[in-house]
C-alpha positions as CSV (number, residue, x, y, z in Angstrom):
1,M,112.1,51.1,98.6
2,L,114.6,52.1,95.9
3,A,118.1,51.0,96.3
4,S,119.6,53.8,94.2
5,V,119.1,57.5,93.7
6,V,116.7,58.5,90.8
7,A,116.8,61.9,89.1
8,F,114.0,63.2,86.9
9,T,115.7,65.1,84.0
10,H,112.4,66.0,82.3
11,R,110.1,68.3,84.4
12,G,112.2,67.7,87.5
13,V,111.6,71.2,88.8
14,E,107.8,70.8,88.5
15,W,108.0,67.4,90.2
16,R,109.9,69.0,93.1
17,D,107.3,71.8,93.3
18,R,104.5,69.3,93.7
19,I,106.0,67.1,96.3
20,S,107.2,70.1,98.4
21,V,103.5,71.2,98.8
22,N,102.2,67.6,99.3
23,Q,100.5,67.3,96.0
24,A,99.6,63.9,94.6
25,V,102.1,62.1,92.3
26,A,101.6,58.6,90.8
27,Y,104.7,56.5,90.2
28,R,105.1,53.5,87.8
29,I,108.1,51.2,87.9
30,H,108.8,49.4,84.5
31,L,111.4,46.9,83.5
32,D,112.8,47.0,80.0
33,V,113.8,43.3,79.4
34,A,115.5,44.0,76.1
35,R,117.8,46.7,77.6
36,G,117.9,45.3,81.1
37,R,117.0,48.6,82.7
38,W,114.5,49.8,85.2
39,Y,112.5,52.9,84.6
40,L,110.6,55.1,87.1
41,T,107.8,57.3,85.7
42,A,106.1,60.0,87.7
43,A,102.7,61.3,86.6
44,W,100.3,63.9,87.9
45,R,97.4,65.9,86.6
46,R,97.8,69.6,86.1
47,P,95.1,71.7,87.6
48,V,93.0,73.8,85.3
49,V,93.9,77.4,85.9
50,Q,90.7,79.4,86.1
51,T,90.5,83.2,85.4
52,I,89.1,84.9,88.4
53,P,87.9,88.5,88.3
54,L,90.2,90.9,90.2
55,Q,87.4,92.2,92.4
56,A,86.5,88.6,93.5
57,V,90.1,88.0,94.4
58,R,90.4,91.2,96.5
59,A,87.2,90.5,98.4
60,A,88.9,88.0,100.7
61,G,91.9,90.1,101.5
62,I,95.5,89.6,100.3
63,L,99.0,88.9,101.4
64,G,101.5,91.7,100.5
65,V,105.0,90.2,100.0
66,D,108.2,92.2,99.7
67,T,111.0,90.2,98.0
68,N,114.5,90.6,99.5
69,A,117.9,89.1,99.1
70,D,117.4,86.7,102.0
71,H,113.7,86.5,102.9
72,F,110.1,87.2,102.0
73,A,108.5,89.9,104.2
74,A,104.7,89.3,104.2
75,Y,101.8,91.0,105.8
76,H,98.1,90.0,105.8
77,L,95.7,92.8,104.8
78,D,91.9,92.7,104.8
79,Q,89.8,93.8,101.8
80,H,89.9,97.5,103.1
81,G,93.7,97.5,103.2
82,N,94.0,97.3,107.0
83,P,96.9,95.2,108.4
84,V,95.8,92.1,110.3
85,G,97.9,90.4,112.9
86,E,101.6,90.3,112.9
87,P,104.1,90.3,110.0
88,K,105.7,87.1,108.8
89,R,109.2,86.6,107.4
90,F,110.2,83.5,105.4
91,F,114.0,83.3,105.1
92,Y,116.1,81.5,102.5
93,D,119.9,81.3,101.8
94,L,121.2,81.9,98.3
95,S,124.9,81.7,99.0
96,A,125.4,78.0,98.3
97,T,125.1,75.8,95.2
98,A,122.4,76.0,92.6
99,D,120.6,73.0,94.0
100,H,120.7,74.4,97.5
101,R,119.4,77.8,96.4
102,D,116.6,76.0,94.5
103,A,115.6,74.0,97.6
104,Q,115.7,77.1,99.8
105,I,113.4,79.1,97.5
106,R,111.0,76.2,97.2
107,H,110.9,75.8,100.9
108,A,110.3,79.5,101.6
109,I,107.5,79.6,99.0
110,S,105.9,76.5,100.5
111,R,105.7,78.1,103.9
112,L,104.4,81.3,102.4
113,L,101.6,79.5,100.6
114,H,100.7,77.5,103.7
115,W,100.4,80.7,105.6
116,A,98.2,82.2,102.9
117,K,95.9,79.2,103.2
118,R,95.6,79.7,107.0
119,C,94.8,83.4,106.4
120,S,92.0,82.3,104.0
121,V,93.1,84.8,101.3
122,A,92.7,84.2,97.6
123,A,95.6,86.1,96.3
124,I,99.2,87.2,96.9
125,G,100.5,90.6,96.0
126,I,104.1,90.8,94.8
127,E,106.4,93.4,93.2
128,N,106.9,93.3,89.5
129,L,110.7,93.4,89.8
130,D,113.1,93.6,86.9
131,F,116.7,94.1,87.8
132,T,118.1,93.4,84.3
133,A,119.1,97.0,83.8
134,E,120.4,97.4,87.4
135,K,123.4,95.0,87.1
136,T,125.6,96.9,84.8
137,R,128.7,98.8,85.9
138,E,127.9,101.6,83.5
139,K,124.8,102.4,85.6
140,H,126.2,102.0,89.1
141,G,129.9,102.4,88.6
142,R,132.0,100.6,91.2
143,K,129.2,99.8,93.6
144,K,130.2,96.2,93.6
145,R,128.2,95.3,96.8
146,F,125.0,96.6,95.3
147,R,125.5,94.8,92.0
148,Q,126.2,91.6,93.8
149,L,123.1,92.0,95.9
150,V,120.9,92.6,92.9
151,S,122.5,89.7,91.0
152,G,121.9,87.4,93.9
153,I,118.1,87.9,93.8
154,P,116.8,85.4,91.2
155,T,113.7,87.4,90.4
156,G,112.8,85.4,87.3
157,K,113.1,82.1,89.1
158,L,111.2,83.4,92.1
159,K,108.3,84.7,90.0
160,A,108.0,81.6,87.9
161,R,108.3,79.3,90.9
162,L,105.7,81.3,92.9
163,I,103.2,81.4,90.1
164,S,103.4,77.6,89.4
165,M,103.2,76.7,93.1
166,A,100.4,79.1,93.8
167,A,98.4,77.8,90.9
168,A,98.6,74.3,92.5
169,Q,97.1,75.8,95.7
170,D,94.3,77.7,93.9
171,L,95.9,81.0,94.8
172,S,96.2,84.0,92.4
173,I,99.2,86.3,92.0
174,V,98.7,90.1,91.6
175,A,101.9,91.8,90.4
176,V,102.0,95.6,91.1
177,D,104.4,98.4,90.4
178,A,107.3,98.5,92.9
179,A,107.8,102.2,92.7
180,Y,108.1,103.9,96.2
181,T,106.8,100.9,98.1
182,S,109.7,100.8,100.4
183,M,109.9,104.6,100.9
184,W,106.2,105.1,101.5
185,G,105.9,102.0,103.6
186,E,108.7,103.3,105.8
187,E,107.1,106.8,106.0
188,H,103.4,105.9,106.6
189,W,103.3,102.4,108.1
190,R,106.4,101.5,110.0
191,K,106.1,103.9,112.9
192,P,102.3,103.6,113.5
193,L,102.5,99.8,113.7
194,T,105.7,99.7,115.9
195,S,105.0,98.9,119.5
196,N,106.7,97.3,122.5
197,K,105.4,93.8,121.3
198,R,105.8,94.4,117.6
199,K,109.0,95.2,115.9
200,M,108.4,96.5,112.4
201,S,111.1,96.5,109.8
202,R,111.4,98.5,106.6
203,H,110.6,95.4,104.6
204,D,107.4,94.6,106.7
205,A,106.1,98.1,105.9
206,A,106.9,97.6,102.3
207,G,104.8,94.5,102.3
208,I,101.9,96.6,103.5
209,A,102.4,99.1,100.7
210,I,102.5,96.3,98.1
211,G,99.4,94.7,99.5
212,R,97.4,98.0,99.5
213,R,98.5,98.7,96.0
214,A,97.4,95.2,94.9
215,L,94.0,95.9,96.6
216,G,93.6,99.1,94.6
217,H,94.0,101.4,97.7
218,P,96.4,104.3,98.0
219,V,99.7,103.4,99.7
220,R,99.8,106.5,101.9
221,R,97.7,106.8,105.0
222,R,95.2,109.6,105.6
223,T,96.4,112.3,107.9
224,A,95.0,113.0,111.3
225,P,92.2,115.6,111.9
226,P,93.3,119.2,112.6
227,H,93.4,120.6,116.1
228,D,90.2,122.1,117.6
229,D,91.5,125.6,117.3
230,Q,92.2,125.2,113.6
231,S,88.9,123.8,112.4
232,D,85.6,122.4,113.6
233,P,86.1,120.1,116.6
234,R,87.6,116.9,115.3
235,G,86.2,117.2,111.9
236,H,87.1,115.2,108.8
237,R,90.7,114.3,108.1
238,T,92.7,116.7,106.0
239,A,93.4,114.2,103.3
240,Q,90.5,112.0,102.3
241,A,90.2,109.1,99.9
242,G,88.7,110.0,96.6
243,P,85.1,109.0,95.7
244,E,86.4,106.4,93.3
245,A,87.9,104.4,96.2
246,R,85.2,102.0,97.3
247,G,84.8,101.1,100.9
248,R,86.5,104.3,102.1
249,E,85.1,107.4,103.8
250,G,83.7,109.9,101.5
251,T,85.2,113.3,100.8
252,R,84.2,116.4,102.8
253,P,81.1,118.1,101.3
254,P,81.6,121.6,99.9
255,V,81.3,124.5,102.3
256,T,78.0,126.4,101.9
257,E,77.5,130.2,102.2
258,R,75.9,130.0,105.6
259,A,76.9,128.4,108.9
260,H,75.6,125.0,109.8
261,D,73.6,126.3,112.7
262,A,72.0,129.3,110.9
263,R,68.3,129.6,110.4
264,R,67.2,128.2,107.0
265,R,66.0,130.7,104.5
266,P,62.6,130.1,102.9
267,E,62.7,128.5,99.5
268,T,62.1,131.8,97.6
269,Q,63.7,133.3,94.6
270,R,65.9,136.4,95.0
271,T,64.2,139.6,93.9
272,R,67.2,141.9,94.2
273,E,70.4,141.6,92.2
274,T,73.7,141.4,93.9
275,S,75.0,144.9,94.7
276,A,78.3,146.1,93.3
277,S,81.3,146.4,95.5
278,N,82.0,149.8,97.1
279,T,85.8,149.3,97.2
280,V,88.1,150.5,94.5
281,R,89.8,147.2,94.2
282,D,86.7,145.2,93.4
283,A,84.9,147.8,91.4
284,R,84.7,147.4,87.7
285,S,86.2,150.1,85.5
286,S,84.8,151.1,82.1
287,S,87.6,153.6,81.3
288,T,90.2,152.9,78.6
289,W,93.9,153.3,79.4
290,H,96.2,155.1,76.9
291,Q,100.0,155.2,77.1
292,M,101.3,158.8,76.6
293,P,104.7,159.5,75.0
294,P,107.4,160.7,77.3
295,L,107.7,164.5,77.8
296,D,110.4,166.3,75.8
297,T,112.4,168.3,78.4
298,D,114.9,169.8,75.8
């Protein structure tokens, strides 16, 4: 038991990251007789970061995380991009001192990583945020509240802390483009997943959009089939995933010249050429048009 407070000035942030996720740390207490001082040394072994193929990371599903000013909004997605279970929110407070903010971020990331382990995923999808150009008054004028909100999100610290702590837990980070994630998540995912027992927020839907983009799937959902009086009874959806999207339903085959219930023609070659159209609109004309000068009425 130490009788005084000890602070690590060298790699103190990394030390706090390790003890916050219950990683092993070895301590050595040494007495310098000449100086009459006691020294405390903390040592640990850094894990070897292995490069994992992106397809292997996506095979186990992913956590889509939306970064906000006061919490992480996360959703678990399977490998096909379908939401699993309920959304999770990990709150933190960035209004106090720097040490308090650092502890809040570290605690929120620790809970996020523990939930990722319980979900048995191998990666976490986050937004590649960069608010450097969003803090100037020249861009947003007198929108003081917005500039304070953006400045209060330590995106660089969040990203660096999340990457280092995730590497210690053998988790990969997939950074995706943040464009339209909140808008498309609100449009395509919030309402379908909202029920009497599940309250979806705009940030929860954005987490789904981020996770689907990290998995390589389109963010927007496929539309419902047309009504029976508009197409074949409950046919394919009107907007299908492309053939390059693996694991999705294929596109609708092209329409043939005959009905699906018509009698098949024998496999014979046509002996008669296609007849010309009888209408004036479709008939080909071999005549040449000439523009005549206007008549002189004087």
